KOLLOGU-502669 format. One record per residue (C-alpha): x, z, y; residue in one letter. Coordinates in steps of 0.02 Angstrom, whole numbers, plus 50000, padded with zeros to 5 digits. Layout:
<zaros>
+-------+-------+-------+---+
|     u |     w |     v | r |
+-------+-------+-------+---+
|     X |     Z |     Y | A |
...
+-------+-------+-------+---+
</zaros>
This chain:
<zaros>
+-------+-------+-------+---+
|     u |     w |     v | r |
+-------+-------+-------+---+
| 48834 | 50676 | 49863 | M |
| 48767 | 50531 | 49961 | L |
| 48912 | 50486 | 50077 | L |
| 48818 | 50340 | 50179 | F |
| 48726 | 50173 | 50129 | Q |
| 48730 | 50020 | 50235 | V |
| 48592 | 49902 | 50179 | L |
| 48570 | 49719 | 50220 | A |
| 48471 | 49585 | 50160 | S |
| 48565 | 49468 | 50033 | T |
| 48531 | 49313 | 50146 | F |
| 48607 | 49402 | 50292 | A |
| 48776 | 49311 | 50290 | G |
| 48695 | 49146 | 50296 | A |
| 48675 | 49214 | 50491 | A |
| 48860 | 49201 | 50502 | L |
| 48974 | 49035 | 50497 | A |
| 49054 | 49037 | 50335 | A |
| 49257 | 49051 | 50386 | P |
| 49382 | 48936 | 50322 | W |
| 49506 | 49013 | 50198 | S |
| 49656 | 48957 | 50102 | L |
| 49742 | 49045 | 49971 | E |
| 49921 | 49020 | 49927 | K |
| 49999 | 49100 | 49780 | Q |
| 50146 | 49202 | 49786 | A |
| 50271 | 49286 | 49911 | V |
| 50448 | 49263 | 49928 | S |
| 50562 | 49411 | 49855 | S |
| 50611 | 49457 | 50043 | E |
| 50458 | 49456 | 50090 | V |
| 50398 | 49578 | 49948 | L |
| 50559 | 49672 | 50004 | G |
| 50488 | 49709 | 50170 | R |
| 50295 | 49742 | 50124 | L |
| 50384 | 49873 | 50002 | T |
| 50486 | 49947 | 50127 | L |
| 50353 | 49979 | 50254 | F |
| 50229 | 50028 | 50120 | A |
| 50353 | 50173 | 50095 | E |
| 50352 | 50203 | 50275 | Y |
| 50168 | 50220 | 50287 | S |
| 50177 | 50334 | 50130 | A |
| 50303 | 50436 | 50223 | A |
| 50168 | 50481 | 50375 | A |
| 50067 | 50574 | 50247 | Y |
| 50222 | 50684 | 50210 | C |
| 50215 | 50861 | 50320 | T |
| 50401 | 50847 | 50333 | S |
| 50391 | 50710 | 50446 | N |
| 50261 | 50773 | 50571 | L |
| 50348 | 50931 | 50625 | N |
| 50532 | 50915 | 50627 | S |
| 50599 | 50768 | 50757 | S |
| 50767 | 50730 | 50727 | G |
| 50780 | 50730 | 50537 | T |
| 50784 | 50599 | 50403 | R |
| 50629 | 50534 | 50353 | V |
| 50587 | 50596 | 50172 | S |
| 50452 | 50600 | 50050 | C |
| 50426 | 50766 | 49948 | A |
| 50317 | 50663 | 49829 | A |
| 50463 | 50553 | 49783 | G |
| 50378 | 50385 | 49832 | N |
| 50488 | 50310 | 49978 | C |
| 50639 | 50296 | 49885 | P |
| 50696 | 50150 | 50001 | A |
| 50670 | 50228 | 50136 | V |
| 50761 | 50399 | 50097 | E |
| 50913 | 50299 | 50032 | S |
| 50917 | 50213 | 50226 | A |
| 51006 | 50295 | 50379 | S |
| 50859 | 50371 | 50465 | T |
| 50807 | 50479 | 50597 | T |
| 50650 | 50515 | 50678 | T |
| 50634 | 50519 | 50875 | L |
| 50456 | 50585 | 50895 | D |
| 50337 | 50665 | 50778 | E |
| 50147 | 50693 | 50814 | F |
| 49991 | 50757 | 50741 | D |
| 49836 | 50761 | 50859 | E |
| 49664 | 50834 | 50791 | V |
| 49512 | 50737 | 50840 | L |
| 49337 | 50732 | 50802 | S |
| 49344 | 50558 | 50722 | F |
| 49505 | 50569 | 50632 | G |
| 49675 | 50662 | 50666 | D |
| 49799 | 50543 | 50739 | V |
| 49967 | 50587 | 50646 | A |
| 50141 | 50496 | 50621 | G |
| 50309 | 50476 | 50694 | F |
| 50436 | 50358 | 50769 | T |
| 50603 | 50333 | 50674 | A |
| 50740 | 50240 | 50687 | V |
| 50812 | 50148 | 50536 | D |
| 50996 | 50112 | 50560 | S |
| 51027 | 50029 | 50389 | T |
| 50879 | 49900 | 50414 | N |
| 50907 | 49895 | 50603 | K |
| 50728 | 49931 | 50643 | V |
| 50621 | 50047 | 50744 | I |
| 50475 | 50107 | 50640 | V |
| 50310 | 50175 | 50707 | V |
| 50203 | 50252 | 50559 | S |
| 50026 | 50313 | 50569 | F |
| 49950 | 50423 | 50433 | R |
| 49799 | 50374 | 50345 | G |
| 49661 | 50496 | 50334 | S |
| 49694 | 50652 | 50230 | R |
| 49510 | 50653 | 50154 | T |
| 49451 | 50475 | 50123 | L |
| 49271 | 50524 | 50076 | S |
| 49238 | 50632 | 50234 | T |
| 49318 | 50493 | 50343 | W |
| 49195 | 50359 | 50265 | L |
| 49032 | 50472 | 50278 | A |
| 49075 | 50487 | 50459 | D |
| 49137 | 50304 | 50504 | L |
| 48997 | 50231 | 50621 | V |
| 48991 | 50041 | 50665 | F |
| 48977 | 50040 | 50856 | D |
| 49107 | 49932 | 50961 | Q |
| 49172 | 49958 | 51153 | V |
| 49230 | 49845 | 51266 | N |
| 49405 | 49781 | 51251 | A |
| 49439 | 49662 | 51393 | S |
| 49587 | 49754 | 51442 | S |
| 49659 | 49677 | 51278 | I |
| 49584 | 49507 | 51277 | C |
| 49437 | 49417 | 51334 | V |
| 49269 | 49448 | 51237 | G |
| 49363 | 49575 | 51129 | C |
| 49255 | 49723 | 51072 | E |
| 49343 | 49855 | 50956 | V |
| 49289 | 49989 | 50848 | H |
| 49241 | 50150 | 50955 | S |
| 49332 | 50270 | 50854 | G |
| 49489 | 50187 | 50818 | F |
| 49495 | 50145 | 50993 | W |
| 49496 | 50314 | 51050 | G |
| 49618 | 50370 | 50916 | S |
| 49754 | 50249 | 50981 | W |
| 49708 | 50296 | 51161 | Q |
| 49735 | 50476 | 51110 | T |
| 49937 | 50436 | 51079 | V |
| 49960 | 50284 | 51177 | A |
| 50057 | 50332 | 51330 | S |
| 50189 | 50453 | 51209 | D |
| 50208 | 50307 | 51076 | V |
| 50232 | 50190 | 51218 | T |
| 50359 | 50288 | 51307 | A |
| 50448 | 50318 | 51137 | Q |
| 50441 | 50137 | 51083 | V |
| 50514 | 50074 | 51251 | E |
| 50649 | 50222 | 51253 | S |
| 50701 | 50169 | 51069 | A |
| 50707 | 49983 | 51112 | V |
| 50825 | 50027 | 51268 | A |
| 50940 | 50138 | 51153 | R |
| 50957 | 50031 | 51004 | Y |
| 50961 | 49839 | 51066 | P |
| 50941 | 49714 | 50938 | G |
| 50831 | 49824 | 50833 | F |
| 50667 | 49749 | 50776 | S |
| 50501 | 49863 | 50809 | V |
| 50373 | 49881 | 50662 | V |
| 50210 | 49969 | 50666 | F |
| 50145 | 50030 | 50502 | T |
| 49998 | 50130 | 50426 | G |
| 49890 | 50154 | 50300 | H |
| 49693 | 50164 | 50290 | S |
| 49638 | 50235 | 50463 | F |
| 49825 | 50247 | 50499 | G |
| 49829 | 50051 | 50479 | A |
| 49684 | 50043 | 50599 | A |
| 49777 | 50134 | 50744 | V |
| 49937 | 50029 | 50715 | A |
| 49836 | 49881 | 50726 | T |
| 49773 | 49910 | 50888 | L |
| 49935 | 49986 | 50959 | G |
| 50025 | 49843 | 50902 | A |
| 49904 | 49740 | 50997 | A |
| 49915 | 49834 | 51155 | V |
| 50101 | 49847 | 51160 | L |
| 50118 | 49651 | 51106 | R |
| 49998 | 49621 | 51265 | H |
| 50117 | 49699 | 51382 | S |
| 50257 | 49604 | 51326 | G |
| 50339 | 49694 | 51178 | H |
| 50383 | 49620 | 51026 | K |
| 50299 | 49707 | 50875 | I |
| 50299 | 49660 | 50696 | E |
| 50146 | 49733 | 50605 | L |
| 50109 | 49791 | 50418 | Y |
| 49961 | 49867 | 50365 | T |
| 49904 | 49926 | 50208 | Y |
| 49719 | 49945 | 50162 | G |
| 49650 | 49930 | 50343 | C |
| 49479 | 49927 | 50393 | P |
| 49419 | 49797 | 50507 | R |
| 49453 | 49857 | 50671 | V |
| 49350 | 49745 | 50797 | G |
| 49242 | 49586 | 50836 | N |
| 49297 | 49411 | 50793 | K |
| 49361 | 49389 | 50969 | A |
| 49490 | 49516 | 50942 | L |
| 49540 | 49465 | 50759 | A |
| 49570 | 49300 | 50846 | T |
| 49689 | 49375 | 50972 | F |
| 49775 | 49476 | 50842 | I |
| 49809 | 49321 | 50724 | T |
| 49872 | 49226 | 50876 | A |
| 49998 | 49363 | 50917 | Q |
| 50099 | 49367 | 50740 | S |
| 50197 | 49415 | 50640 | P |
| 50055 | 49513 | 50559 | N |
| 50068 | 49563 | 50368 | Y |
| 49887 | 49640 | 50332 | R |
| 49907 | 49700 | 50143 | V |
| 49746 | 49718 | 50045 | T |
| 49730 | 49769 | 49849 | H |
| 49610 | 49704 | 49720 | T |
| 49435 | 49774 | 49783 | N |
| 49491 | 49934 | 49894 | D |
| 49351 | 49985 | 49964 | V |
| 49417 | 50022 | 50160 | V |
| 49459 | 49841 | 50200 | P |
| 49280 | 49802 | 50172 | K |
| 49206 | 49922 | 50312 | V |
| 49144 | 49899 | 50442 | P |
| 49037 | 49761 | 50358 | P |
| 49049 | 49586 | 50435 | R |
| 48864 | 49617 | 50461 | L |
| 48892 | 49727 | 50608 | F |
| 48998 | 49604 | 50691 | G |
| 49182 | 49656 | 50629 | F |
| 49309 | 49534 | 50569 | S |
| 49478 | 49538 | 50501 | H |
| 49626 | 49443 | 50561 | P |
| 49727 | 49318 | 50470 | S |
| 49837 | 49300 | 50358 | P |
| 49790 | 49438 | 50223 | E |
| 49921 | 49484 | 50086 | Y |
| 49802 | 49515 | 49944 | W |
| 49879 | 49619 | 49799 | I |
| 49796 | 49557 | 49634 | R |
| 49888 | 49677 | 49508 | S |
| 49788 | 49836 | 49448 | G |
| 49807 | 50014 | 49504 | D |
| 49972 | 50101 | 49459 | S |
| 50048 | 49934 | 49416 | A |
| 50210 | 49873 | 49468 | A |
| 50195 | 49743 | 49596 | V |
| 50288 | 49579 | 49597 | S |
| 50304 | 49433 | 49716 | A |
| 50174 | 49331 | 49607 | S |
| 50048 | 49463 | 49618 | D |
| 50025 | 49429 | 49789 | I |
| 49908 | 49288 | 49859 | S |
| 49923 | 49254 | 50049 | V |
| 49744 | 49216 | 50115 | V |
| 49736 | 49127 | 50270 | E |
| 49582 | 49115 | 50394 | G |
| 49508 | 49232 | 50519 | I |
| 49363 | 49326 | 50438 | D |
| 49411 | 49258 | 50269 | S |
| 49289 | 49270 | 50117 | T |
| 49420 | 49257 | 49998 | A |
| 49543 | 49393 | 49946 | G |
| 49480 | 49571 | 49959 | N |
| 49319 | 49518 | 50033 | T |
| 49274 | 49414 | 49887 | G |
| 49326 | 49544 | 49757 | A |
| 49172 | 49608 | 49673 | A |
| 49130 | 49803 | 49695 | G |
| 49223 | 49932 | 49786 | A |
| 49363 | 50044 | 49732 | S |
| 49421 | 50204 | 49808 | A |
| 49572 | 50205 | 49666 | D |
| 49626 | 50031 | 49719 | A |
| 49639 | 50106 | 49902 | H |
| 49779 | 50226 | 49838 | A |
| 49900 | 50104 | 49758 | W |
| 50000 | 49992 | 49883 | Y |
| 50158 | 49941 | 49795 | I |
| 50184 | 50140 | 49791 | V |
| 50066 | 50282 | 49770 | N |
| 50049 | 50277 | 49950 | I |
| 49956 | 50441 | 49988 | D |
| 50038 | 50544 | 49864 | K |
| 50097 | 50665 | 49993 | C |
| 49917 | 50694 | 50048 | S |
| 49828 | 50865 | 49990 | S |
| 49687 | 50777 | 49944 | T |
| 49734 | 50593 | 49880 | P |
| 49612 | 50459 | 49874 | T |
| 49625 | 50424 | 49685 | S |
| 49529 | 50589 | 49650 | V |
| 49377 | 50506 | 49723 | S |
| 49247 | 50404 | 49626 | R |
| 49120 | 50276 | 49729 | F |
| 48975 | 50197 | 49643 | C |
| 48939 | 50029 | 49718 | Y |
| 48824 | 49880 | 49724 | A |
| 48873 | 49716 | 49794 | S |
| 49014 | 49745 | 49916 | S |
| 48959 | 49627 | 50060 | E |
| 48761 | 49634 | 50045 | T |
| 48735 | 49822 | 50008 | I |
| 48879 | 49936 | 50010 | I |
| 48823 | 50102 | 49944 | R |
| 48964 | 50237 | 49928 | L |
| 48901 | 50384 | 49841 | H |
| 48926 | 50478 | 49674 | C |
| 49084 | 50551 | 49733 | L |
| 49159 | 50655 | 49603 | A |
| 49214 | 50844 | 49638 | P |
| 49389 | 50841 | 49706 | L |
| 49512 | 50849 | 49563 | G |
| 49407 | 50780 | 49426 | V |
| 49432 | 50583 | 49374 | R |
| 49267 | 50516 | 49319 | T |
+-------+-------+-------+---+
</zaros>
């Protein structure tokens, strides 16, 4: 089944200035612990128990968020909005153990369909920053829940003084979390951002603006296909830094397995990794979409060069490993 093809000449990258990048090895055990905790919060957004029962503990029926389940948590708000581009779902929770207010956005439950429908158009985002443009679908998705999420965050901050605020998400949810954090930071809120397998969300001006906001923890895994799209050729850029997990699928992740790649629109890390894997998209320290009814690991993508030609096809039937 052909999902979509993006064809570009092999010399198209020459039209783009080669971004500066610097790769540092390893992170501290403290950073790994934070990356793990919020990977689990991102995983929890896939679990239906956290989308229809406000006022309860955050839980993962699939058993993939043990650190979250061991903490003292309560969901303050849960949402699930159905849109043509992608359902916007997630929750706002308070974690009294780690003294953090978490807004977690669910990723797409059907990666193949989401990638097939992914378009590369941008719309004006001057309300965030001068010269900024943003992916139209991601922007529309954030705007659907913006008022409610903002109100919940402001209420929670007032109710839990001294708690930090974290936006997090995986895949499509990571894109929505990125834009939500950018907007709330612009309005004066202090937001920490942890994303996993995030696609590019806008142009270089937006990436530069988000980079300057900080702290940002944009986590990628080997040659995960999703952070490779939409392509740089279409004017999309990633903010800095990138926390690139180099260990394989289903492998335990240690601090030494993570490289910190610095530089806006860097060509190192995930962008520089050969090929494009859907299986890599499912493993972010934990099996991050295990609660999903159609986890990404059941899909197989054939590919050519990840930056000059992206061909996502040969999708195996759901439930069949190939």
